[in-house]
N, C-alpha and C positions, 0 to 999 in steps of 0.2 A: 684811775683808781689809786688812791694814796696807799703807801706802805704803812697802814695803820692797824692797830689791834682790832678795831671795829670791822675792818674789811677782812682781816684774817678769820674773825669769828663768823662773818657772813659766809665766806667761802667754805669754811669747815661744815657749816650747816647744810649748804647746798651739795657738797661732795657726799655727805652722809646720805642725803635723799637720793642721789644717783645710784646708790646701792640697794634701794628699796625694791622688793619684787613687785610692788603694786604700781602698774604703769601710770595711774592717776597721780601718784606722788613723784615717780621717777622722771616721767616725760617733761613736766614743767621745770624740774631742776636742770635737766639736760639743756632745755631751751634757754634757761637763764644763763648757764655757763657759756653757751654758744653766743648769747647776746653781749656778754662782757669780754669775750676773748680778744676783741680788737682794741681794748683799752690799754693805755700805757701802764706798765708795772704788773699787769696780770700774770705773766710768766714768773716774775720775781716773787709775787705773793705765793705762787704754787711752790717755788723752790724753798721759800721761808717755811712754809707749812711742812714740807717733807723733811726739813732739817729739825724744826723745833716743836712740832706737834707732840703732845703727850700720848696720843692714841696711835697705835701701830697701824690700825686699819686706815686711818686718815693719811698717814705717811705713804702707805702703799698706793692708795687711791690717788693721792696728789702726784705721785711719781708716774703712774700710768696716764693720768690726765695730761701731765706735762709732756710726756713722750708723744702722745697723740696730737697735742697742740703743735709741737715742733714739726711733726710729720705733715700736718695739714698746711702749716703757714710759713715754714722757714724759707722755702725756695722763693726767689723773687722772679715773678713771671712778667716778661715784657708786656707793656700796655696795661698791666693791672696794678692796682695800688699795692704798695709794700705793706704787708699785713702785720709786721712787727717793727716797732720804731727802732731807730739806730741805737739809742742809748740802752734799750733793753737787750739788743743783740750783743752789744759790747759787754754789758753786765753778765749776761748768761755765759759768754765765752770765758770771762774772767773767773767765774765761780764754779762752773760745772765740774771741772776735773777734780779739784780738791774735795768738792761735796760728794762726788761719786765715790772717791777712794775712801772717804770716812763713813760711808753709809753701809748698813747691813746688806748682805748678798742680794736679797730679794729686790731691794731698791737700786742697788748697784747695777743690776742687770738692765733695769728700765733706763737709768741715766746713761749707761754705756751705749744702749741703742740710740738714745737721743744724740749723744756725741757723734755717733757714726753718721746719723742723718745730717747733722750740721756739717760734719767733716766732708760728706759727699759734695756739699755745695761750696764750702768755704776753704777746705784744706787743699793745697798748701797756701794759695795766694792770700786769702783773707784771714788765715789763722796760722801764721808762720811759726809761732812758738809752741804749737800743740805738741809736736814730737819731742822737743827738748824737755818740755814739762813732764811728758810721760817717761822718757828715758831716765831722767834724773831720779824718778821714784824707784828705779831698780836698786839704787844704792841703799834704800831704806832698810832692807833686810826683813821687812814685815811682809809676809807672804799674802796677807789679806789685801794689802795695798798692791803688791806685785801682780796678784791674780786679777785685780781690778784693771790694772794697766794692760795686761795681756788680753783680757776679755775685750777691752775697748779696741786694742790694736787689731784683734782678730775681726771684730765687726767692721772696722774701717778698711782693712786690707783684703777681706775675702772677695770683694768685687773684682780684684785683679784676676780671679779665676775665670770670669766670663765676659770681661770687657774686650772690645775689638782693639787690635793694635793701633796705636796712633802716637805721634810725637809727644803729644801732651801727656799721654799715659806713661810713656817711657821716662819722660822727664820727672814725673811724679814718683815713679818706682825708684829711679836712681836716687832721688832726694831721700826717699825712705830708707833705701839700702845704706846710703852713706851715714845716715844718723842711727840706724836701727840694727843693721846686721851684726856688727861687732858686739854691742851690748847684749843682743839676744844670744849670741854664741857663748859669751862669757857667762850669762845667766844659766844657759843650758848646762855648761860644764859644772858650774857651782851647784846647781840643783842636783845633778847626778851624784856629786860628792856628798852632798847633804843626805841623799837617799842611803848611801853606805853608812854614814855616821849614825843615822836614825833608823837603821834597818830593823830595830826591834820596837820602835815606837809607832803604834798603829795610827794615832791621831796626826802625828807629824807627817807620816807617809801619805796620808790622804791628801793633805794640803799640797805636799810636794808633787804628788802624781797629778793632781789637778793642774798644777803649773806645767808639768811636762806635756800633758795632753794639749794645752793651749799653745805651747812652744812648737809642738809637732804640727799643729794646724797652721801656725804662722809660717813655718818652714814651707808648707805646701803652697800657701798663697804667694809667698815671695819668690818661689821658684817656678811658678806656673807659666808665666809668659815666656821666659827664656832662662838659660842657666846663668845666674849672675857670677861675675868673676870671683867675688868674695867667697861664695859658697863652693865654687870649683876649687879654689885654693884651700878651703877648709873641709873638703869632702871627707878626708880621713877622720877628723874629729866627729863629724855628724854621723857618718855611716857606721863607724865602729861602735859608737854609743847606741845608735838605733838597733844595731844587730844584737848588742848585749841585752838591750831592753826587751827585744823579741823573745830571747831565750830565758828571760828572768822569770822566776816563779817565787813569789813571796806569800807564805801562808796567811800573813796578816792582811793581805789585800784581797784574799778570796772572799766571795760573798756567798751566803746561804740561799739568797734569793734566786729562784730558777728563771725568773722573767727578766729582771733588770740587769743590764750589763754593768759590771763593776769597773773601777778605774783602770785596772790592769787590762781588761778586755778592750776598753775604749782606746787606751794608748796603743796597744798592739794593732788594733784596726787601723788607726791613723798611720802608723809606721808602714803597714802593708800598702796603704794608699800612696805614701811618699815614695816607697820603693817602686811601685808600679809606675808612678809619674816619671821617675828617673829611667826605668827600664824602657819605657815607651819613647820618651822625648830626648833623653841624653844617653842613649845606649852605649856610645863609644866611651864616654867618660866614666860611665857606671860599670863597664865591663869587668874591671878587676874585683868589684864587690859582688857581682851578680851571683856566682855559684854559691857563696855562703848564705845569701838571702834565700835562694831557691831551697837549699837544704833546710834552713831554719823554718821557712814557711811550710814546707812539706811536712816536717816533723810536727809542727803546730796543728796542721790539718788532721794528721793521723791520730793525734793524741787528744783532740778536743771533743768534748761530749756533744750530745744532741740537744742539750737544753737551749731554750729560747735566748738566754742571756748571751750565748756565744754566736748568735746569728750574724750580727754585723761583722764580727771578727772573721768568722768562717767565710762569709760572702766576700769580704775584702781580700782575704787570703787567696780564695779561688780566683777572684778577678786578677790578682797579681799573676798567678800561673797562666790565666787566659791571655793576659797581655804579653807575657813572655813567649808563649808557645807559638804565637802567630808571627813572630819576628823571624825573618829568614835566617839570621846568623845565630839564633839560639836553637834552631830546630834539632841540632845534633843531640841536645840534652834529652830529647823525647823520642829519638828514633827507635830505640830498642823495644821490641815487642813486649818484653817483660815490664818495662817502664809503663808502656801504654796500658797494659792489662792492670797493672797495680794502681795507676791513676783512676781507671774506670771503676775498679773494684773498691778501692779504699776511699776515693774522694767523691766521684760522681754519683754512683748508685746510692750510697748512704745519704747523700744530701738531696736526693730526689724523693726520698720517702715522705709520705704524708704522715706527719707526726700528730700526737694527741693535741699539741698546741694549735696545729693547723686546723684540726677538726673543730676545736673549740671556737677558733676565729670564724670558721665557715658557718657555724651555727649561731654564735652569739654576737659576733662583731662583723657582720657580713659586709658593711660598707667599706671597712678597712681591707677586708679580704679581697673584695672586688677591685678596689683601688690598686692593690699590689699586683693582683693576678692579671687583670684585664688591661689596666692603663699603663702598667710598667712604671709605677710611681717611683719617686727618688729613693724610696726605702728599698734597699737591696734585700732580696730574700735569698736564702740558700739555693732554692730551686732555680731562680733566675741566674745566679752566678754559675751554677753547675751547667746550666743550659749554654751560657756564654763560653764556658770552657770546652764543651762538646763542639761548639761552632769553631772555636779557635783551633782545636786539634784537627778538625776535619779539613782545615785549610791545606795542611800538608799530608795528613794521614787518613783521608776519607775512607779508603778501602778497609784498612785494618780496624779502624774504630767502628765502622758500621758492622764489620764482622763480629767483633767482640760483643757489641751491644745486641745484635740480633739474637745471640744465644741467651742473653739476659732476658730480652723481651719474651722470647718463647717460653722460657722456664717460668717467668712471672705469670704469663697467661695460663699456663698449665696449672700452676698453684691455685689460681683464681677458679678455674673450671672445677677443681676437686671440691671446693666448698665456697660458693660465691658469697654467702652471707657472712662468713668469717674472714675470707681472704680477699675482700674487695679492694683493699689497699694495694695489693700486688698489681691488680689491673690498672689502678690509678697511676702507679709508677711506670707501668709499661706504656700507657698512653703518653705520659709526659716525656718518656725517653724517645718514643717514635717522633713526637712533635719536635723535640730539640735536635734530633738527628736529621730530620727532613728539612727543617727550615734554615736556609742559608742567609736569606735576606728578607726582611719583613718591614712593612710600613703600616702605620695606623690606618691609612686610607684604603690600601689595597690588600691587606693581609700579606700572605707569603708571596714574594715576587720571584724568588729563586729557590728551587727545591733540589734535594739530594736525589740524583738519578737512581740510586741504589735502593730506595725505599718505595714500595708500591702503595701509594696513598689511597687509591680507590679501593683496592682489594682489602686493605686494613679497615677502611670505612665500612664497606659492606659486611665484612665478617665480624668486626668487633665493636663498631660504634652504633650502627643502625639497630642491632638487636636490643641494646639498652634503651634506645629512644622509642622503640616500638612496643615495649612491654606495657601491659594493660594499665598498670598504676603509675601515675606520674610522680608519686612521692617516695618510691623505694629507691635505695642507693643514690641519694641526692648528689653525692660527690661525683659518682660516675656519670650521672645525667649531665652535670655541669661540664665535666670533661668532654663528653660527647658533643655537647652544643658548642663548646669552645673549639673543638676540632673542626666542625663545619665552618665556623667563623674564620679560623686561621687559614684553612686550606680551601677557601671558597673558590679560588682561581684554579686549583688543581683538580678538584672533584668535578666530574662532568655535570652539565646542566640538568640532565634527567634525574640525577641523584639529588641535586638541590631541590628540584620540584617535588620529589618524594619526601624530602625533609620538611618542606614548609608546613603541611598540616601537623607534623609531629611537633615542630617548634610552637605552632599556635596552641596545641593542647598543653604544652609545658608552661604556657603563660599562667596556667591555673595552679602550678606547683606551689606547695606551702613554703618551700625553702626560698628565701629572698634571693640567694645566689642563683638558683635554677631559673626562677621566672625573670630575673634581671638579664641573665645570659640569653634566655630565649628572645626577649625583646630586642636585645642588642644584636643578636644574630640576624633576626628578621630585618632590622633596620639596615645592617650592612649588606645583606643580600639585595635589598631593594635599591641600593645605590650602585650595584654592579652595572657596568656598561657592556652591551652586546655589540652587534654590528651597527654601523651607521650612527654610532654614538648614542643610540637609544638605550633604554634600560634593558638589561639582560632578561629580567622577568617582567612580563608585560601585564597590563591591567586585565587583559582577556584571560591570561593564565591564572590570574588571582580571582576571577569572577566567582567560582564556586565557594571561595572561602571568605568573601567580604564580610558577611554578617558575623560569622564566628570569630574572625580576626578582630573586628571592632569591639564585639561584646567582651572577648577575653582581655583585650588591652585595657578597656575601661574597668573591667572587674579587677584586673591586677592592681590597679591604683587603690583598691579598697582592701587589699591584703595587708595584714599587720606588717609594719616596717617599710611599706612601699608607698605611703600616701603622697610622698613628693619624690618619687623615683625618676631621676632625669632620663634614664635609659628607656623607660616605658613611655614617657612623654615624647621623647625623640622618635620612638617607633611609631607613635600615633601621628606625629607630624609627617614622617616619611611615608606612612601608609596613605594618608590623605593625598600627599603629593603624587604618589604612584597611581592611586585608584581614580583620582579626579572625579568625573561625574557619577561614577558608581556609588559614591558615598552620599549623593543627594537624598535618597530616601531616608537615610539615618540621621540627617543633620538636626532635625528638631530635638531628638534625644541627646545627640552629641553636644550640641551647643548648650543645652541645659546643664549637662555634666561639667562642661568646661567652665561655664559661668559660676557654678557652685564651687568648683575647685579654686577659681580665681578669687572669689569672695573669701574663701577659707584662708588661702595663703597670703592674701593682702593684709591680714591681721598681723602677720609677723614673717615677712619674706626672708627666707634663710638659704634657699637653694637657687643661686642665680641661673644655672643652666636649665633647671627644671622650669623656672619662670619664663625664660626666653623661649623654650620650645612650646610652652603653653600658649604664649602670645602668637607664635608662628602658626600654631594649629588653629587658633581663632581666625587669623588672617586667611588661612587656606579655606576654612569653612565659608567665609564671606565671599572670597574670590570665586570659588567653584560654583557656589549656589547662584550668586548674582550674575555670573557669566551666562548661566542658563535662563535665569529669570531676574532681570534687574529690579523688578518690583519688590523682591524679597528683602531688599536693604532695610525696609521699615521694621520687619520682624527682628532683624539682628539688633537694630537700635533699641527696640523695646527690651530685648533680652540683656543687652550690655550696659545701657546708660545708667541704670540704678547703681550697678557696681562701680562704674567709672566715676560717678558723682561722689560716691563714698571715698574712693581712692584719692580724688582731688581734694575733697574736704579734709580728709585726715592727713593730707600731705605725705603720702607714702612715696618717698623720694625715688625708691628703686623702680616703681611702676609707672611714674608719671610720663617719662619719655615714651614708654610703650603705648600708654593710653592715647597720647597725641598721635602716634603713628596709625593706630587702629582707627581713630576718629578721622584722620585724613583719608584713609582708604574708604571709609563709609561715605564721607562727604563727597569724595570724587566719583562715587557711584551715582549720585544724584545728577540729573541732567542739567537743568538750567536754573534751579532756584535753591535757596538755602532754607531748610525747614526752621521754624521759629525756635525749636529746642537748641539749635546751634547758635542762632543769633543771641540768645540769652547768655550764652557762654562767652561770646566775642569780647566784651569789655574786660573780662577777667584774664584773657590771654595776653593783654597788654600790660599787666601789672609788672613793675620792675623786678619784684622779688623772684618771679618765675625765671627771669632772664639772667639772674645772678649765677645760676647753676649751669656750668658748661654743657652738661649732658642733656639739658632741655633744649639747647639752641637749635640743632638741626631739625628735630621733629616739630618744634614750635614754628619754625620758619616754614616748613612744609605745610603745616596745618593752616597758617595764615595765607599761604599761596592758594590752598584749596578754597578758602573763603573767597579770595579775590577772583579765582577762576570761575567759581560757581555763582557768586552773588555780589559782584562789584556794584551793580546798580542798587541793590538792596542796601549795601553799606552806604553808598553815596546819598540815598534818600532817607534811610531810617537811622543811620549812625554816623552822620557827617561829622558830629562832634568828636568822633573817635579817630578821624584821619590824622590829627596832630599826634595822637598817641602812637599810631602806626608808624608815622615818620620818626617819632622819638626812638622807637625800637631800631629803625634803620640807622639813625644817628649813632646810637650806642654800638651797634655791630661794626659800623664802618670805621670806628675809632680803633678797633682791635686788629692787629695783624693776623691773629689766629682766626677771627670770625668775619673778616671783611667780606669774604666771598658770599657768606650767608646774607649779609646786608644787601649785597647786589641782587641775590635771588629775589629778595623781598621787593626791592626797588623795581626790578624788571617787571615783576607781576603787577605792581601798582601802575606803572607806565602802560603796560600792555592792556590791562583790564578795566581800570577805573575810568569813568566818563571824564573827558578832558577838563570840563569846567570845574569838576570837583577838586582837581589838584592844581589848577591854574595858579592860585595865589602862593603855592609852595614851591613852584618849579625853580625859580631863581635861587632860592635858599638852598635847595638840594644841590645845585651845581656849585654854589659857593662852598658848601661843606666838602664836596669832593675835591675841589681845588686846594682847600686848606690841607686836606689829608695828603694830597699829591706833593705839596710843598714840604710838609713835615716828614713824611716817610714814604718814599716811592719804592714799592717792591714789585717784582715781576708779577706776582699773583694779582696785586691791586691793578696794575696796568692792564693785564689781560681782561679782568672783569670790567674795568672802566671803558675799554674799547668796545666790548660787547654792549654795554649800557648805552654809550652815546650813539652807536649805530642802530640800536633798537629804538631809541628816542627818535632818530632820524626817519626810520621806517614808519613809526607811529604818527609823528606830527609833521613830517616833511623836512627836507634839507634846509629850506629857507628858515623855518622855525628854529632849527639848530643853530644856524649862523647868527640869527637875530639874538637868541638868548645868550650866546657866547659874547657877542659884541656889545650887549647891553651891560654885561658885568664889567667889561673893560674894552675900550676901543681896540680893534685889530686882534682881539683874543682868538677869534676863529682861526686866523692864519697861523697863530702860534701853536694852537692845538694840532692843526694839520701838520705843520712842519716839525714840531718837537715830539709829538706823541704818535699820531696816526701813521704817518709815512715811515718813520724809523722802527716802530714797534709792532706793526700789524702782523708781521711774520710770526710773532710769539703766540698768537691766538691758537688754541687747540680745541678739538671737538667738532664733529660734523655740523651740528646745529649752530654752534657759536660762529664757525667760519662763514656759514651761509648768511647769518644775520649781518655780519660785518661786510660781506660782499654786497648784499642788497643795499645796506646803508651807504657804503662808499659809492656805489653806482648812482644812488640818488644825489649825493653831493656833486658828482661829476656831471650829471645830466639834468638835474632839476633845481639847480641853485644858480640863478642869474649872476650873482656877484662873482662866481667862479669864472665867468666868461668875460666880464668887462670891468674888473677893478684890479687892484694890485694883487688880488688872490689868484689871478690868472696864471702867474708864474708857477703856482703849485699844482696846476691841473695835470701836467704830464707826469711829474713825480708821483702824484697820487694814483694815476692810472697804472703807472709802472709798479707801484706797491701792490695794487689790487691784482695785477697779473701775477706778481710774485706770490701773493697769498694763494692763488689758484695752482701755480705750477712748481714753486720751490718747496723743498722739504721744510717742515716746521722748525722754527728756531727754538730749541728747548734749553738753551744755555741759561744758567742762573748765576748772577754775579756771586763771586766768592764770599763777599761779606754778608750775603743775605742768609738768614736762618729762620725758617718758619717754624713756629711752635706747633706741633701736632696737638690736636685735642687730647689724644691719649696721654700726652706728657704732662697734662696739668696735674699738680701734685695732690697727694692726700686723698681724702675720702669722697671726692666729688663722684656722683654717680656718673660713670662714663657713659657715653651714648652708645647704645647697642642697636645697630641697624637691623630691622627685621627684614629678612630676605623676601618673605612672601607678602610684605606690605609695600613692595617696591613701587616707585612712581614711574608711570609711563613717560618716556622722553617726549617732551612737547616741543613742537617746531612752530614758533610764532609767525614765520613767513611762509609756512608750507602751503597754505591756501593760495597765496599770491604768486609765489615763485617756485617753479619746480627745479629748473637748472639755472644756477646763478650765472654761468658763463654765457648762456644764450640770452639771459635777461640783460646782461651787460651789452651784448651786441645789439639787441632790439632797442635798448634805451639810447645807445650812441646813434643808431640809425635815426631815431625820432629827433634827437638833438641836432643832427646834421641837416635834417629836413627843415628845422626851424631856422638855422643859420648856415646856409650852404657855404661850403668852402672852408669855413673856420676850422672845423674838426680835422679835416684831411691835412690842411697846411700845418697845424700844430703837430700832428702825428708824424708827417714826413720829415719835419725839421728836427724834432727833439726826441722821439721815442727810440730806445735802442732796438737794434735789428731783431734780436731774439724775441723781445716782447712783442714787436710788431708782427712777427711770424705767428706767434700764438694768437694774437688778436685777429689776424686774417682767418685763422682756423675757426675762431668763434663765429665770425661773420658768415663764413661759408655754412657752418652747421645751422645757423639761424636763417639761412637763405635771405640775407639782407646785405645791402652795400651802403657805403657812406657817400654823401653828396658833396 
């Protein structure tokens, strides 16, 4: 694409259309942009638009499109074409920083993100001048520019908070510190001075405090991995200023908004985080400053109000205390009973209260409420922080703290009992307090794994939790119902099984509650209970114990999906999946109605898939319905195909990218249920599966390969007779996959199925070409993964067509090639093969080469006979060689960048492991002994003399063991 006005105009028109709410206009525009994004100059056209367009909406749209383009295409993936040409890359890096700094804030943010995506790949090696360019802008004195630099630096360096330690990372951080730490410190001091100078100028203060927040965030990122020498030497400057900012109160920075945190709150929150980092990781160096921070943060907590805007500040401040109180050498600060009482009274209890804002979230923003409360999202809540503080204090002061709180719990419950409809919030706080006191260690998978001995959980459950859940109406006191259900969920390992069984019908009835939080918690609790393990690793709650509730459970779960706000509730769908899995054949009578409801739901969500987890569990539930029903009645597969194929066709025709990998997996499962033939409905689809466009998306590759394998397993002869013209297409797919280091194993899966199932004559003409392709790949890039797959393939080929055919095809490509393969690949590398079935295939294949290949006995190949036998005995007896050369780096499918639909494996669509030599050979060691016996009968004396002169003693001993076990001897 030329950098011309005409192209700018075209691009403007298409960008406008991508904002249109009507999909008929929006979709084609998105497709057009997708089709041109590979063209040279496309990114430069976008940058020109966001700089020069007269319309603000186009500028913003161009900046978002540019950022997403960079996200999808900047990373260069091995074996895949470079999606952005080098001249565009150079031009982008040369222009993006100045452009970002001169853009308005909304666009600045998008470009800043784009810089950090590019930086993640190119900085520092391929973009050495980025830092200098940024640091030089600090001199400009223009805080719009400075904040742009700080924002970009923050998005570049924040990954240091969660990267694993490595020499590469340390080298990069050192480079950044050398260039950045001093200018950042000078900027920090200068900005603080400017805050004093402009103390009465509200608009100047807003800009300066935005800078201070970013500086404080950068401080956190640069200090996270280790304490840099520079910051240790300058700790006085940083900590003194941080401390004075914590105690600062400027009326001009206070906001009237009760919801949104102001700049002052955000800055103080970050400083609390920074202090907590130093207190936890660098306590020795930080010790001189600690007491004054504890005092300042304590005062902050006691004087800050209950408004939502202070939530982040309060939770970070409490987290600071929590991190300090569990360090052994700070415990003296908390030992005094009065201190503990005052922390409990002034910090913990007030921050556990259920506020009006929480009630509002519970009712009107339930998704966010559930995310915070159930999943422990990254958004810190006051309650979570207070809970962590209780846990921290219990580490050294469990007795006194439990004592203080027991008093609070009792008085709260008494208040509630006086007037439940008015005082229900007291009971809510009491339940929360008991939960935080009792739980010492918790995991998502198992709930509480360690509990406080001083709290009687079962007694509390029976007296205070069950009565709420047993009340006749499921809709009264929804918050207390949610608390009760959550209590069951958290303490499911501590509460006795008989109490859990009493709870199950109560949870099932709460699936009908109007409150989204209550019916979601009920579904989640059931799902967690169904995954608990009892003795012998079986589920704690059995299908037999659930028998009386099957109908009401399934009815209520599916009804819950029709409640307002829960049409795509992932917790309910996960509970449906888990119920199917637990109940197994008990669900068969309900399948016709269940599959209808699942299909309708699938059709509805495929119009606009927005909840990935919900969608995943929905497909898992469909797979379970198929598996359970067809296990009992294989003929039922046809009725599932009838129910599902219409929807599947629509998904494939509309190219619903998120669902296509799932559809292929379900189709594989259905096709594998057929015994020996492929129905015509599948054959009609076969040619479409070979279209290159489907194979462009990495997420499609594993399920498509599996689907093609199912076609080959069930109907190779149909393909050979009715679709022989498609075999080159099938091999074309193999050729594409084999060329990629990431997907070559998938290419071998396909090739192995072709060799194993296709009639030999149908692939005869292609065989030599297949081997040539494999040798070319071996020459160009030989990786351990490729070698392992290659070994399995050649041995499978040998099993299928015979050892002589293998030797002949190798030697027809190049004379003596067979010997080279034995000597350079099979003998030295066979130890690397892993997996029971794979090892068995290799053992049977090598046995055939040793005993059914005449050239091995009477040509120059004979010298390889003993080393090959030795290697085979090694495969049987030596540990697997799992070393991988240092220079090798496999790209995982998950790592492919951008918006590719990642492949999501459906657990319940799992493929049964298939053993191609199972029918023929049960025990490969005995098979070797029998085959050697047969060979020695054909040429008496030869085998024994080779063994006695050349095979090493240990291997010989093993071999004698095999011969004894097979009750044969060598002649």
